[in-house]
PANU-175426 format. One record per residue (C-alpha): residue number from 1; residue in one letter; chain; x, y, z. Coordinates in nm, 3 decimals. Layout:
BEGIN
SITE  num  residuo  cadena     east    north       up
SITE  NUM        A       A        X        Y        Z
...
END
This chain:
BEGIN
SITE  num  residuo  cadena     east    north       up
SITE    1        M       A   11.518   11.479   -9.955
SITE    2        L       A   11.192   11.696   -9.808
SITE    3        E       A   11.313   11.884   -9.502
SITE    4        L       A   11.059   12.110   -9.324
SITE    5        N       A   11.292   12.263   -9.146
SITE    6        N       A   11.444   12.380   -9.482
SITE    7        Y       A   11.082   12.590   -9.575
SITE    8        Y       A   11.045   12.761   -9.215
SITE    9        I       A   10.997   13.161   -9.204
SITE   10        Q       A   10.879   13.295   -8.909
SITE   11        E       A   10.558   13.511   -9.079
SITE   12        I       A   10.393   13.480   -9.390
SITE   13        E       A   10.324   13.875   -9.469
SITE   14        N       A   10.213   13.863   -9.810
SITE   15        L       A   10.068   13.659  -10.102
SITE   16        T       A   10.464   13.657  -10.238
SITE   17        D       A   10.582   13.478   -9.942
SITE   18        L       A   10.312   13.201   -9.985
SITE   19        F       A   10.423   13.163  -10.374
SITE   20        T       A   10.812   13.106  -10.265
SITE   21        I       A   10.754   12.886  -10.021
SITE   22        I       A   10.511   12.665  -10.191
SITE   23        Y       A   10.707   12.666  -10.485
SITE   24        T       A   11.046   12.572  -10.293
SITE   25        I       A   10.870   12.267  -10.161
SITE   26        V       A   10.690   12.161  -10.497
SITE   27        D       A   11.000   12.237  -10.687
SITE   28        D       A   11.229   12.014  -10.462
SITE   29        V       A   11.002   11.758  -10.449
SITE   30        Y       A   10.955   11.756  -10.850
SITE   31        N       A   11.340   11.749  -10.918
SITE   32        D       A   11.364   11.464  -10.642
SITE   33        I       A   11.083   11.240  -10.740
SITE   34        I       A   10.999   11.295  -11.121
SITE   35        P       A   11.179   11.066  -11.412
SITE   36        I       A   11.414   11.290  -11.635
SITE   37        S       A   11.181   11.126  -11.891
SITE   38        I       A   10.888   11.399  -11.757
SITE   39        R       A   11.128   11.673  -11.673
SITE   40        N       A   11.282   11.701  -11.970
SITE   41        R       A   11.025   11.573  -12.223
SITE   42        R       A   10.946   11.718  -12.586
SITE   43        N       A   10.900   12.088  -12.612
SITE   44        I       A   10.923   12.099  -12.229
SITE   45        K       A   11.148   12.462  -12.376
SITE   46        E       A   10.880   12.601  -12.546
SITE   47        C       A   10.678   12.611  -12.210
SITE   48        K       A   10.602   12.913  -12.063
SITE   49        L       A   10.555   12.812  -11.726
SITE   50        S       A   10.762   12.511  -11.519
SITE   51        D       A   10.554   12.228  -11.415
SITE   52        S       A   10.625   12.339  -11.022
SITE   53        E       A   10.529   12.713  -11.114
SITE   54        I       A   10.206   12.588  -11.244
SITE   55        I       A   10.156   12.356  -10.958
SITE   56        T       A   10.247   12.587  -10.725
SITE   57        I       A   10.008   12.852  -10.884
SITE   58        S       A    9.720   12.589  -10.832
SITE   59        I       A    9.810   12.514  -10.505
SITE   60        V       A    9.760   12.876  -10.425
SITE   61        G       A    9.453   12.981  -10.574
SITE   62        E       A    9.306   12.676  -10.373
SITE   63        L       A    9.423   12.816  -10.058
SITE   64        L       A    9.269   13.143  -10.137
SITE   65        T       A    8.955   12.991  -10.177
SITE   66        I       A    8.865   13.177  -10.476
SITE   67        D       A    8.622   12.967  -10.643
SITE   68        S       A    8.663   13.088  -10.987
SITE   69        E       A    8.988   13.036  -11.177
SITE   70        K       A    8.892   13.288  -11.397
SITE   71        A       A    8.879   13.582  -11.136
SITE   72        F       A    9.211   13.406  -10.985
SITE   73        F       A    9.380   13.445  -11.302
SITE   74        S       A    9.295   13.828  -11.332
SITE   75        L       A    9.428   13.848  -10.996
SITE   76        L       A    9.762   13.681  -11.106
SITE   77        S       A    9.763   13.918  -11.460
SITE   78        R       A    9.726   14.228  -11.269
SITE   79        E       A    9.894   14.182  -10.960
SITE   80        Y       A   10.152   13.897  -10.989
SITE   81        I       A   10.292   13.947  -11.317
SITE   82        K       A   10.636   14.032  -11.174
SITE   83        L       A   10.650   13.669  -11.045
SITE   84        F       A   10.516   13.530  -11.334
SITE   85        P       A   10.597   13.727  -11.640
SITE   86        K       A   10.541   13.450  -11.898
SITE   87        L       A   10.181   13.339  -11.754
SITE   88        G       A    9.998   13.297  -12.084
SITE   89        D       A    9.674   13.253  -12.152
SITE   90        R       A    9.428   13.054  -11.901
SITE   91        T       A    9.281   12.809  -12.103
SITE   92        R       A    9.684   12.666  -12.171
SITE   93        F       A    9.754   12.668  -11.805
SITE   94        N       A    9.432   12.452  -11.764
SITE   95        R       A    9.503   12.236  -12.002
SITE   96        T       A    9.880   12.196  -11.904
SITE   97        K       A    9.778   12.135  -11.499
SITE   98        R       A    9.519   11.881  -11.652
SITE   99        N       A    9.798   11.680  -11.793
SITE  100        L       A   10.047   11.708  -11.473
SITE  101        H       A    9.775   11.500  -11.288
SITE  102        A       A   10.003   11.204  -11.255
SITE  103        V       A   10.288   11.455  -11.146
SITE  104        I       A   10.076   11.644  -10.904
SITE  105        K       A    9.939   11.303  -10.775
SITE  106        E       A   10.327   11.150  -10.712
SITE  107        I       A   10.387   11.507  -10.525
SITE  108        R       A   10.111   11.455  -10.326
SITE  109        E       A   10.173   11.077  -10.227
SITE  110        Y       A   10.531   11.161  -10.109
SITE  111        I       A   10.461   11.430   -9.888
SITE  112        S       A   10.164   11.203   -9.721
SITE  113        E       A   10.447   10.915   -9.692
SITE  114        Y       A   10.686   11.178   -9.549
SITE  115        I       A   10.385   11.240   -9.290
SITE  116        Q       A   10.343   10.925   -9.226
SITE  117        A       A   10.670   10.905   -9.118
SITE  118        Y       A   10.616   11.095   -8.795
SITE  119        S       A   10.298   10.975   -8.729
SITE  120        N       A   10.157   10.694   -8.488
SITE  121        N       A    9.977   10.400   -8.625
SITE  122        I       A    9.640   10.515   -8.591
SITE  123        R       A    9.418   10.659   -8.883
SITE  124        I       A    9.073   10.783   -8.892
SITE  125        I       A    8.844   10.706   -9.156
SITE  126        D       A    8.503   10.888   -9.284
SITE  127        S       A    8.347   10.980   -9.579
SITE  128        M       A    8.157   11.350   -9.726
SITE  129        P       A    7.951   11.442  -10.035
SITE  130        I       A    8.067   11.604  -10.354
SITE  131        P       A    7.732   11.748  -10.503
SITE  132        V       A    7.822   11.805  -10.880
SITE  133        C       A    7.529   12.045  -10.931
SITE  134        E       A    7.192   12.126  -10.761
SITE  135        F       A    6.938   11.806  -10.688
SITE  136        G       A    6.685   12.006  -10.885
SITE  137        R       A    6.914   12.017  -11.211
SITE  138        A       A    7.074   11.651  -11.190
SITE  139        H       A    6.828   11.478  -11.454
SITE  140        F       A    6.917   11.749  -11.700
SITE  141        S       A    7.247   11.819  -11.619
SITE  142        K       A    7.519   11.645  -11.882
SITE  143        C       A    7.846   11.680  -11.652
SITE  144        F       A    7.929   11.312  -11.541
SITE  145        K       A    7.673   11.142  -11.711
SITE  146        G       A    7.787   10.772  -11.629
SITE  147        E       A    8.027   10.890  -11.361
SITE  148        A       A    7.842   11.070  -11.086
SITE  149        S       A    7.531   10.899  -10.934
SITE  150        Y       A    7.263   10.974  -10.658
SITE  151        G       A    7.352   10.933  -10.315
SITE  152        R       A    7.221   10.995   -9.953
SITE  153        C       A    7.406   11.217   -9.708
SITE  154        P       A    7.283   11.085   -9.350
SITE  155        S       A    7.402   11.380   -9.170
SITE  156        K       A    7.249   11.640   -9.365
SITE  157        K       A    6.956   11.396   -9.437
SITE  158        Q       A    6.991   11.486   -9.835
SITE  159        T       A    6.961   11.308  -10.140
SITE  160        Y       A    7.226   11.450  -10.391
SITE  161        F       A    7.398   11.366  -10.704
SITE  162        G       A    7.774   11.361  -10.748
SITE  163        F       A    8.054   11.188  -10.571
SITE  164        K       A    8.161   11.058  -10.245
SITE  165        F       A    8.528   11.135  -10.084
SITE  166        H       A    8.644   10.858   -9.862
SITE  167        A       A    8.968   10.950   -9.680
SITE  168        L       A    9.194   10.844   -9.406
SITE  169        T       A    9.341   11.114   -9.205
SITE  170        T       A    9.610   11.069   -8.926
SITE  171        V       A    9.516   11.214   -8.579
SITE  172        D       A    9.676   11.523   -8.655
SITE  173        G       A    9.438   11.583   -8.918
SITE  174        F       A    9.686   11.537   -9.287
SITE  175        L       A    9.491   11.354   -9.499
SITE  176        T       A    9.730   11.016   -9.608
SITE  177        D       A    9.529   10.869   -9.832
SITE  178        Y       A    9.141   10.903  -10.011
SITE  179        V       A    8.945   10.750  -10.311
SITE  180        I       A    8.656   10.892  -10.512
SITE  181        T       A    8.369   10.712  -10.589
SITE  182        P       A    7.986   10.729  -10.729
SITE  183        A       A    7.754   10.881  -10.437
SITE  184        N       A    7.584   10.512  -10.419
SITE  185        I       A    7.886   10.347  -10.323
SITE  186        D       A    7.906   10.196   -9.957
SITE  187        D       A    8.174   10.325   -9.755
SITE  188        R       A    8.263    9.992   -9.650
SITE  189        N       A    8.335    9.906   -9.984
SITE  190        T       A    8.608   10.149   -9.996
SITE  191        V       A    8.775   10.036   -9.701
SITE  192        W       A    9.006    9.792   -9.863
SITE  193        D       A    9.134   10.035  -10.096
SITE  194        L       A    9.204   10.282   -9.836
SITE  195        C       A    9.429   10.029   -9.654
SITE  196        D       A    9.620    9.885   -9.973
SITE  197        K       A    9.922    9.929   -9.856
SITE  198        Y       A    9.855    9.921   -9.445
SITE  199        N       A    9.968    9.683   -9.162
SITE  200        S       A    9.905    9.656   -8.817
SITE  201        I       A    9.726    9.977   -8.763
SITE  202        S       A    9.409   10.083   -8.607
SITE  203        I       A    9.164   10.274   -8.795
SITE  204        I       A    8.859   10.488   -8.602
SITE  205        G       A    8.552   10.500   -8.819
SITE  206        D       A    8.184   10.561   -8.721
SITE  207        K       A    7.837   10.353   -8.745
SITE  208        G       A    7.839   10.325   -9.113
SITE  209        Y       A    8.145   10.089   -9.111
SITE  210        V       A    7.974    9.823   -8.885
SITE  211        N       A    8.002    9.494   -9.064
SITE  212        K       A    8.060    9.126   -8.931
SITE  213        R       A    8.272    9.046   -9.179
SITE  214        L       A    8.474    9.356   -9.257
SITE  215        T       A    8.623    9.390   -8.946
SITE  216        P       A    8.761    9.001   -8.828
SITE  217        E       A    8.862    8.973   -9.212
SITE  218        L       A    9.118    9.340   -9.158
SITE  219        K       A    9.241    9.223   -8.869
SITE  220        G       A    9.290    8.837   -8.995
SITE  221        E       A    9.465    8.931   -9.311
SITE  222        R       A    9.634    9.279   -9.255
SITE  223        D       A    9.655    9.269   -8.863
SITE  224        I       A    9.431    9.630   -8.879
SITE  225        N       A    9.200    9.674   -8.607
SITE  226        L       A    8.887    9.863   -8.705
SITE  227        L       A    8.694   10.030   -8.438
SITE  228        F       A    8.387   10.231   -8.447
SITE  229        L       A    8.163   10.385   -8.203
SITE  230        K       A    7.865   10.109   -8.128
SITE  231        R       A    7.539   10.181   -8.098
SITE  232        G       A    7.430   10.276   -7.741
SITE  233        N       A    7.195    9.946   -7.694
SITE  234        S       A    7.511    9.718   -7.783
SITE  235        K       A    7.574    9.425   -7.600
SITE  236        D       A    7.915    9.461   -7.646
SITE  237        N       A    7.998    9.831   -7.615
SITE  238        Y       A    8.318   10.004   -7.530
SITE  239        P       A    8.378   10.096   -7.161
SITE  240        K       A    8.291   10.478   -7.143
SITE  241        E       A    8.675   10.591   -7.171
SITE  242        I       A    8.702   10.414   -7.453
SITE  243        R       A    8.380   10.573   -7.608
SITE  244        Q       A    8.501   10.918   -7.515
SITE  245        L       A    8.856   10.855   -7.648
SITE  246        I       A    8.698   10.714   -7.995
SITE  247        F       A    8.454   11.034   -8.021
SITE  248        K       A    8.755   11.285   -7.939
SITE  249        I       A    8.993   11.104   -8.216
SITE  250        R       A    8.697   11.124   -8.471
SITE  251        R       A    8.666   11.459   -8.429
SITE  252        R       A    8.984   11.546   -8.596
SITE  253        I       A    8.884   11.408   -8.934
SITE  254        E       A    8.557   11.631   -8.919
SITE  255        T       A    8.770   11.920   -8.872
SITE  256        S       A    8.980   11.855   -9.172
SITE  257        F       A    8.662   11.763   -9.424
SITE  258        S       A    8.524   12.107   -9.255
SITE  259        Q       A    8.873   12.262   -9.379
SITE  260        L       A    8.822   12.132   -9.694
SITE  261        T       A    8.497   12.213   -9.763
SITE  262        E       A    8.477   12.529   -9.577
SITE  263        Q       A    8.818   12.702   -9.704
SITE  264        L       A    8.896   12.464  -10.000
SITE  265        N       A    8.562   12.459  -10.119
SITE  266        L       A    8.602   12.050  -10.180
SITE  267        N       A    8.229   12.013  -10.209
SITE  268        K       A    8.174   12.282  -10.520
SITE  269        V       A    8.284   12.111  -10.838
SITE  270        K       A    8.364   12.374  -11.093
SITE  271        S       A    8.510   12.101  -11.367
SITE  272        K       A    8.340   11.996  -11.662
SITE  273        S       A    8.540   11.692  -11.697
SITE  274        M       A    8.613   11.382  -11.501
SITE  275        L       A    9.009   11.423  -11.551
SITE  276        G       A    8.949   11.809  -11.464
SITE  277        F       A    8.761   11.710  -11.115
SITE  278        I       A    9.014   11.484  -11.030
SITE  279        T       A    9.309   11.677  -11.116
SITE  280        R       A    9.190   11.929  -10.910
SITE  281        T       A    9.079   11.773  -10.603
SITE  282        S       A    9.442   11.609  -10.607
SITE  283        I       A    9.531   11.993  -10.576
SITE  284        K       A    9.330   12.054  -10.306
SITE  285        V       A    9.400   11.760  -10.064
SITE  286        L       A    9.782   11.863  -10.147
SITE  287        A       A    9.755   12.206  -10.049
SITE  288        H       A    9.541   12.094   -9.735
SITE  289        N       A    9.889   11.930   -9.636
SITE  290        I       A   10.098   12.167   -9.704
END
């Protein structure tokens, strides 16, 4: 059972402390929720690193904002070999990490559910672009062909080639749910997927979620209130106090997205395969919530 008080220390003095804390959290959750058939799978004793160690190393690598996996692996081999004496080679490490994508997803969702137990019934919804290459190179790029697409980022007034990251957060900024779609998918088309497990909550979005059918359908089928800042000339606009409150709450998801891009490099795709991209995105979200 995850108990946050068990993982508290007064100050993280160095990277060793960070490795220790995250490993303890990951390993406790791993042993609580991952089936024995996975934990004791064939050839597990031949692995140089445990599943929890691989996930921990991956999380810390994202938190350090080291964009190059090669550079991070070199740092581990040079400075932290005492922590991981059986580190092995980077290719095998990355292959095993990708194979653990389902385990990482289970751990992330477990921690997300734990966070939600202490949150109110308000969520914030938004999306952000994830380009997979420079726009000028998109036509020649072979990565993610048939998976990524061209899309428009209104805030930057730019067209890009890649994916779109759609997410729900709590008012405290924890990412509880997300989906990844090609860049050309409308934000409103992902709302039902993001709200799949929810009933009787309020979701605050921006003008991109305005839809005459979506709002009443969410209310009628799930008792979900979809609130958004209406256009300034709207005849049925909210009172000034409500508009200010919605704007203030929405700033929280903007902060979370800023952390994902500036600290965790979510908008810089280094993976060459869809599985690698999905795995690394899941690790970044897990790192953000931890």
